[in-house]
TILUM-283581 format. One line per field, with one value per residue (C-alpha): residue in three letters; x, y, z. Coordinates in steps of 0.2 Angstrom, whole numbers, plus 5000, padded with zeros to 4 digits. Layout:
% TILUM-283581
residu	ALA | ...
east	X | ...
north	Y | ...
up	Z | ...
% end
This chain:
% TILUM-283581
residu	MET | ASP | ARG | ILE | ASP | LYS | ARG | GLU | ALA | LEU | LEU | ASP | PHE | PRO | TYR | SER | LEU | MET | ILE | SER | SER | LEU | GLY | ALA | SER | GLU | LEU | GLY | LYS | TYR | ILE | TYR | ASN | PRO | ARG | THR | ILE | VAL | ASP | LYS | GLU | PHE | LEU | ARG | LYS | ILE | LYS | ASP | ALA | LYS | THR | LEU | HIS | ARG | GLN | SER | ILE | LYS | TYR | LEU | THR | GLU | MET | GLN | ARG | ILE | LEU | LYS | MET | ARG | ARG | PHE | GLU | ASP | ASP | VAL
east	4992 | 4998 | 4990 | 4996 | 4991 | 4982 | 4994 | 5008 | 5000 | 4992 | 5005 | 5007 | 4997 | 4982 | 4966 | 4959 | 4974 | 4972 | 4953 | 4956 | 4970 | 4962 | 4943 | 4933 | 4924 | 4940 | 4949 | 4933 | 4933 | 4951 | 4950 | 4935 | 4943 | 4961 | 4963 | 4957 | 4968 | 4976 | 4983 | 4999 | 4990 | 4982 | 4999 | 5007 | 4993 | 4996 | 5015 | 5013 | 5001 | 5013 | 5027 | 5017 | 5012 | 5031 | 5036 | 5022 | 5027 | 5045 | 5040 | 5029 | 5043 | 5055 | 5042 | 5040 | 5058 | 5060 | 5045 | 5053 | 5069 | 5060 | 5051 | 5067 | 5075 | 5060 | 5061 | 5080
north	4893 | 4905 | 4913 | 4931 | 4946 | 4959 | 4972 | 4963 | 4964 | 4981 | 4991 | 5009 | 5005 | 5015 | 5005 | 5013 | 5006 | 4989 | 4989 | 4994 | 4980 | 4966 | 4969 | 4975 | 4959 | 4949 | 4963 | 4965 | 4947 | 4949 | 4965 | 4960 | 4943 | 4945 | 4927 | 4922 | 4909 | 4918 | 4910 | 4914 | 4922 | 4935 | 4939 | 4941 | 4953 | 4963 | 4963 | 4968 | 4982 | 4989 | 4989 | 4998 | 5011 | 5014 | 5016 | 5028 | 5038 | 5038 | 5044 | 5058 | 5064 | 5065 | 5074 | 5087 | 5089 | 5092 | 5105 | 5114 | 5116 | 5122 | 5135 | 5141 | 5143 | 5152 | 5164 | 5168
up	5024 | 5037 | 5052 | 5054 | 5065 | 5055 | 5062 | 5054 | 5036 | 5037 | 5046 | 5039 | 5024 | 5017 | 5017 | 5001 | 4991 | 4999 | 4995 | 4977 | 4976 | 4985 | 4984 | 4998 | 5002 | 5003 | 5014 | 5025 | 5030 | 5035 | 5044 | 5055 | 5060 | 5061 | 5066 | 5048 | 5040 | 5026 | 5010 | 5002 | 4987 | 4999 | 5007 | 4989 | 4984 | 5000 | 4997 | 4978 | 4983 | 4996 | 4984 | 4971 | 4985 | 4989 | 4971 | 4969 | 4984 | 4978 | 4960 | 4967 | 4979 | 4964 | 4954 | 4968 | 4969 | 4950 | 4951 | 4965 | 4956 | 4940 | 4951 | 4958 | 4941 | 4935 | 4950 | 4946
% end
């Protein structure tokens, strides 16, 4: 078990995605008491959710780029 600061685990990460990934009650216990002892499984879930979020952002950014290119081609 690790003790971590909540800022370390939650930095730049949307709460809505974490709540859907981790469950509101589990996350709530951690947010309201950042000194809670956190097990490795919880940290793994946070890491997996962050990775999924980053991949989604990359995918959406790429889709926006492709759509802009298509719009430009349609205008020409």
